[in-house]
Phi, psi and omega in degrees: 000130180287158179300327181290321178295320178297319179299317179296318179296318179298314179299316180297320181291323178293316180296317180291329177295318184279325190240077176295335175225087187295333185278354180269143174274106181226084183293345179295346176301329185255012178297136179304334177297324179271006184303330180289337183272340184267121179293148179296137181078017183291332180239114170220087191298339183252004180079194182204165175076205186290345182253034181293150183296132180286348179274356183301311180300321178297315180296322178293320177294319178299322178296317178297317180294321177296316178297318178297321179294318178296317182288347172287332185255343182227150176248126179283140178224138180295138178297129181300133177085355180283127184286133175252105180249123183278142179237108180286126174227214173298322171238163179275127182221158179287133184294319183253018184077187178223110178282128185236154172247134176262121179250137179303137179274132176269127181255121178252125179251136177264136180268124180293136181191000000 
């Protein structure tokens, strides 16, 4: 068996392990409480290596545009009381993430006159 065939079998087994019903929207699969049950690297939607999905750059750009559109209409605010603990790595990042609340942005337009 070639390494690529083994890799495909491994990927298929991980996907079937995680997604007994792939067409259902079940975000609890990725809940940190269930984190011990999910194998590392179980989800890599665009693949890896020389056979990476050619749609990845498009999907990443679409994600950035969607985020920019959302942030035009909403302002993020930190959840009150959520601890922000810094974790120094190559860059400084929050250790536990940052829980945010999105509040609608009020747009005030001035009428020229």
